C-alpha positions as CSV (number, residue, x, y, z in Angstrom):
1,X,0.0,0.0,0.0
2,X,1.4,3.4,-1.0
3,X,2.3,6.0,1.7
4,X,0.6,8.7,-0.4
5,X,-2.9,7.8,0.7
6,X,-5.7,10.4,0.1
7,X,-7.9,10.0,3.1
8,X,-11.3,10.8,1.8
9,X,-12.9,10.0,5.1
10,X,-11.3,13.2,6.5
11,X,-12.7,15.4,3.7
12,X,-16.0,17.1,3.6
13,X,-17.8,14.5,1.4
14,X,-21.0,14.1,3.5
15,X,-22.6,11.3,1.6
16,X,-19.4,9.2,1.9
17,X,-19.9,9.3,5.6
18,X,-23.8,8.8,5.7
19,X,-24.4,6.3,2.9
20,X,-20.9,5.1,2.0
21,X,-20.4,6.7,-1.4
22,X,-19.7,10.1,-3.0
23,X,-19.1,11.4,-6.5
24,X,-16.9,14.0,-8.0
25,X,-16.8,15.3,-11.6
26,X,-13.7,16.6,-13.2
27,X,-15.1,18.0,-16.6
28,X,-11.7,19.5,-17.7
29,X,-9.3,17.0,-16.2
30,X,-5.6,17.5,-17.1
31,X,-2.6,15.7,-15.8
32,X,0.7,15.2,-17.5
33,X,3.4,12.6,-17.1
34,X,5.0,12.6,-13.7
35,X,1.7,13.1,-11.9
36,X,1.7,12.0,-8.3
37,X,1.0,8.3,-7.8
38,X,-1.5,8.0,-5.1
39,X,-4.1,5.7,-3.4
40,X,-7.3,6.2,-1.4
41,X,-8.6,4.8,1.8
42,X,-11.8,3.7,-0.1
43,X,-12.5,2.1,-3.5
44,X,-12.1,4.6,-6.4
45,X,-14.1,4.0,-9.5
46,X,-13.2,6.4,-12.4
47,X,-15.4,6.7,-15.5
48,X,-14.2,8.4,-18.7
49,X,-17.1,10.4,-20.1
50,X,-15.0,12.0,-22.8
51,X,-11.3,12.4,-23.9
52,X,-8.6,9.9,-23.5
53,X,-6.4,9.1,-20.5
54,X,-3.6,6.7,-19.5
55,X,-4.1,4.7,-16.3
56,X,-0.7,3.8,-14.9
57,X,-0.4,1.0,-12.2
58,X,3.2,0.3,-11.2
59,X,5.1,-0.4,-14.4
60,X,1.9,-1.0,-16.5
61,X,-0.1,1.4,-18.5
62,X,-3.6,1.1,-20.1
63,X,-5.2,3.7,-22.4
64,X,-8.7,4.7,-21.4
65,X,-11.3,6.3,-23.6
66,X,-15.0,7.1,-23.4
67,X,-16.9,4.4,-21.7
68,X,-13.9,3.0,-19.8
69,X,-14.6,2.3,-16.1
70,X,-11.6,1.6,-13.8
71,X,-11.9,0.3,-10.3
72,X,-8.9,0.9,-8.0
73,X,-8.8,-1.2,-4.9
74,X,-8.1,0.1,-1.4
75,X,-4.8,2.0,-1.2
76,X,-3.4,0.7,-4.5
77,X,-0.9,3.0,-6.2
78,X,-2.0,4.5,-9.5
79,X,-2.1,7.7,-11.6
80,X,-4.4,9.0,-14.4
81,X,-2.7,11.2,-17.0
82,X,-4.0,12.9,-20.1
83,X,-2.3,14.0,-23.4
84,X,-2.9,17.4,-24.9
85,X,-6.7,17.3,-24.7
86,X,-8.6,17.6,-21.4
87,X,-10.8,14.6,-20.4
88,X,-14.2,14.5,-18.6
89,X,-13.6,12.1,-15.7
90,X,-16.2,11.1,-13.1
91,X,-14.9,9.6,-9.8
92,X,-17.2,7.4,-7.6
93,X,-15.9,6.8,-4.1
94,X,-17.2,3.6,-2.5
95,X,-16.7,2.6,1.2
96,X,-18.2,-0.9,1.4
97,X,-15.9,-1.7,4.4
98,X,-18.1,0.6,6.5
99,X,-21.4,0.8,4.5
100,X,-22.8,-2.4,2.7
101,X,-23.4,-2.1,-1.0
102,X,-27.2,-2.2,-2.0
103,X,-28.7,-5.7,-2.0
104,X,-28.5,-7.2,-5.5
105,X,-29.9,-10.4,-7.0
106,X,-27.9,-13.4,-5.9
107,X,-26.5,-14.2,-9.3
108,X,-24.4,-11.1,-9.2
109,X,-22.8,-11.7,-5.8
110,X,-19.6,-13.3,-7.0
111,X,-19.1,-10.7,-9.7
112,X,-19.7,-7.7,-7.5
113,X,-17.5,-9.2,-4.8
114,X,-14.7,-9.5,-7.3
115,X,-15.1,-5.9,-8.6
116,X,-16.0,-4.1,-5.3
117,X,-14.4,-6.1,-2.4
118,X,-16.3,-5.3,0.9
119,X,-13.0,-4.8,2.9
120,X,-9.3,-4.7,2.4
121,X,-7.7,-8.1,3.1
122,X,-4.2,-9.5,2.9
123,X,-4.2,-11.3,-0.5
124,X,-4.1,-9.0,-3.4
125,X,-1.6,-8.5,-6.2
126,X,0.4,-5.3,-6.0
127,X,-1.3,-2.4,-7.8
128,X,-4.4,-4.4,-8.9
129,X,-7.1,-2.6,-10.8
130,X,-10.2,-3.9,-12.7
131,X,-11.6,-2.4,-15.9
132,X,-14.9,-2.6,-17.7
133,X,-15.3,-1.0,-21.1
134,X,-18.7,0.0,-22.3
135,X,-19.5,0.5,-26.0
136,X,-22.8,2.0,-25.1
137,X,-22.1,4.0,-22.0
138,X,-25.0,6.3,-22.1
139,X,-26.9,4.5,-19.3
140,X,-23.8,4.6,-17.0
141,X,-23.2,8.2,-17.8
142,X,-26.9,9.1,-17.1
143,X,-26.7,7.4,-13.7
144,X,-23.5,9.1,-12.6
145,X,-24.7,12.5,-13.7
146,X,-28.0,12.0,-11.8
147,X,-25.9,11.2,-8.7
148,X,-23.9,14.3,-9.3
149,X,-26.9,16.5,-9.4
150,X,-28.5,14.9,-6.4
151,X,-25.4,15.2,-4.3
152,X,-24.9,18.8,-5.4
153,X,-28.6,19.9,-4.6
154,X,-28.9,17.8,-1.4
155,X,-32.7,18.1,-1.7
156,X,-34.8,16.0,0.8
157,X,-34.4,12.4,0.0
158,X,-31.2,12.8,-2.0
159,X,-29.3,10.1,-0.3
160,X,-32.1,7.5,-0.9
161,X,-32.2,8.6,-4.6
162,X,-28.4,8.3,-4.8
163,X,-28.6,4.8,-3.4
164,X,-31.2,3.7,-5.9
165,X,-29.0,5.1,-8.7
166,X,-26.0,3.2,-7.3
167,X,-28.0,-0.1,-7.3
168,X,-28.8,0.3,-10.9
169,X,-25.2,1.2,-11.6
170,X,-23.9,-2.0,-9.9
171,X,-26.3,-4.2,-11.8
172,X,-25.2,-2.7,-15.2
173,X,-21.6,-3.4,-14.0
174,X,-22.4,-6.9,-13.0
175,X,-24.3,-7.7,-16.2
176,X,-21.4,-6.5,-18.2
177,X,-18.8,-8.3,-16.3
178,X,-20.7,-11.6,-16.6
179,X,-21.2,-11.2,-20.3
180,X,-17.8,-9.7,-21.3
181,X,-15.5,-10.7,-18.4
182,X,-13.3,-8.5,-16.2
183,X,-10.1,-7.0,-17.4
184,X,-7.5,-6.7,-14.7
185,X,-4.1,-5.0,-14.6
186,X,-1.5,-5.3,-12.0
187,X,2.2,-4.3,-11.7
188,X,4.5,-6.5,-13.8
189,X,1.4,-8.2,-15.3
190,X,3.2,-9.9,-18.1
191,X,5.2,-11.9,-15.6
192,X,2.1,-12.9,-13.7
193,X,-0.4,-13.5,-16.5
194,X,-0.9,-17.3,-15.7
195,X,-1.2,-16.6,-12.0
196,X,-3.8,-13.8,-12.6
197,X,-5.9,-16.3,-14.7
198,X,-5.9,-18.6,-11.6
199,X,-6.7,-15.7,-9.2
200,X,-9.7,-14.6,-11.3
201,X,-11.0,-18.1,-11.4
202,X,-10.9,-18.5,-7.7
203,X,-12.3,-15.0,-7.3
204,X,-15.3,-15.6,-9.5
205,X,-16.0,-19.3,-8.9
206,X,-15.3,-19.1,-5.2
207,X,-18.4,-21.3,-4.3
208,X,-17.2,-24.2,-6.4
209,X,-14.9,-27.0,-5.3
210,X,-11.3,-26.7,-6.5
211,X,-8.3,-29.1,-6.4
212,X,-4.7,-28.0,-6.3
213,X,-4.0,-30.6,-9.0
214,X,-6.6,-29.1,-11.3
215,X,-5.4,-25.6,-10.8
216,X,-1.7,-26.6,-11.4
217,X,-2.7,-28.4,-14.6
218,X,-4.5,-25.3,-15.8
219,X,-1.4,-23.2,-15.1
220,X,0.8,-25.8,-16.6
221,X,3.1,-26.1,-13.6
222,X,3.6,-28.5,-10.6
223,X,1.4,-28.2,-7.5
224,X,4.4,-27.0,-5.5
225,X,5.5,-24.5,-8.1
226,X,1.9,-23.2,-8.3
227,X,1.7,-22.7,-4.5
228,X,5.0,-20.8,-4.4
229,X,4.2,-18.6,-7.4
230,X,0.6,-17.8,-6.3
231,X,1.8,-16.8,-2.9
232,X,4.6,-14.5,-4.4
233,X,1.8,-13.0,-6.5
234,X,-0.9,-12.5,-4.0
235,X,0.7,-13.0,-0.7
236,X,-1.4,-16.0,0.1
237,X,-1.5,-19.7,-1.0
238,X,-4.2,-20.5,-3.4
239,X,-6.7,-22.1,-0.9
240,X,-6.1,-19.3,1.7
241,X,-7.0,-16.9,-1.1
242,X,-10.1,-18.9,-2.0
243,X,-11.2,-18.8,1.7
244,X,-10.8,-15.1,1.7
245,X,-13.0,-14.8,-1.4
246,X,-15.7,-16.8,0.3
247,X,-15.5,-14.8,3.4
248,X,-15.8,-11.5,1.4
249,X,-18.9,-12.8,-0.3
250,X,-20.4,-13.8,3.1
251,X,-19.7,-10.4,4.5
252,X,-21.8,-8.8,1.7
253,X,-24.6,-11.3,2.3
254,X,-24.6,-10.7,6.0
255,X,-24.8,-7.0,5.6
256,X,-27.5,-6.9,2.9
257,X,-29.8,-9.8,3.8
258,X,-31.3,-11.5,6.8
259,X,-30.6,-15.0,5.6
260,X,-29.4,-17.6,8.1
261,X,-25.7,-17.7,8.7
262,X,-25.6,-21.5,8.0
263,X,-27.3,-20.9,4.6
264,X,-24.8,-18.2,3.7
265,X,-21.8,-20.3,4.7
266,X,-23.0,-23.2,2.5
267,X,-23.8,-20.9,-0.4
268,X,-20.3,-19.4,-0.4
269,X,-18.5,-22.8,-0.4
270,X,-18.1,-23.9,3.2
271,X,-19.3,-27.4,4.1
272,X,-18.8,-27.0,7.8
273,X,-20.3,-24.1,9.9
274,X,-17.6,-24.5,12.4
275,X,-14.8,-24.0,9.8
276,X,-16.8,-21.0,8.4
277,X,-17.0,-19.3,11.9
278,X,-13.3,-19.9,12.6
279,X,-12.2,-18.5,9.3
280,X,-14.6,-15.6,9.5
281,X,-13.3,-14.7,12.9
282,X,-9.7,-15.0,11.8
283,X,-10.1,-12.6,8.9
284,X,-12.8,-10.1,10.2
285,X,-11.8,-10.3,13.9
286,X,-15.5,-11.0,15.0
287,X,-18.1,-13.6,14.6
288,X,-20.6,-13.5,11.6
289,X,-23.4,-12.5,13.9
290,X,-21.4,-9.8,15.6
291,X,-20.5,-8.5,12.1
292,X,-24.1,-8.5,11.0
293,X,-25.1,-6.5,14.2
294,X,-22.5,-3.8,13.7
295,X,-23.9,-0.3,13.5
296,X,-22.4,2.0,10.9
């Protein structure tokens, strides 16, 4: 995690504190090479409404044009630069670690957990960002512009209106990701391409049963080599990373539904409620029931 963290919790973004997200529009955004690399204490989603930018993550760069949506995880180092023309950039700041995302249909839970993790955890490639690219981006732009106007006017009920728009925004993201897949970019991504494929599979198919032999065969390496390389890439062995993905999905369910803990544990891939409870406490530092009862 970079030392240059922009702590949005300390800034006057009222809706970030009350409903867990806020929005900012930079209609004439300009930033040249050498711009300060930075991170945030929340998730940053940047949408390119017009113009062209370059997203830099570590030693990797990605050109982003209109309709490009970039999701930067907690504290990850990145910068966004422009060429000669200014760009229209809309930033959406999400704080799912302290405010649950709106409840969505169950079929979107794995995709949304992958795109918008509910809390920072240990296992993550350095500088990881996710991208979606929309050919028809008018619905996304309309929702974001609506949030901008509601946040600016702060008329009665504006927070509820913004939450409704966010739910629609997340559903569009989930539909697109399920249909087109998620593009990811991390530092030194050429070196880690095979491992990123395995990581994404565990991230998106967390509820399925996986075997080390199957994953190693997919990567074309031995089981021991896969474990070493995967830990070098994410900081965790494959099945510790898988458990983390399952717990993240359970966190979202606990915060956004009243379903039984046992049913949630089974649905995210645990066959033993005792194992689920132990792993949850290890990663979240409280029991599932205590987590559900937290007031934010």
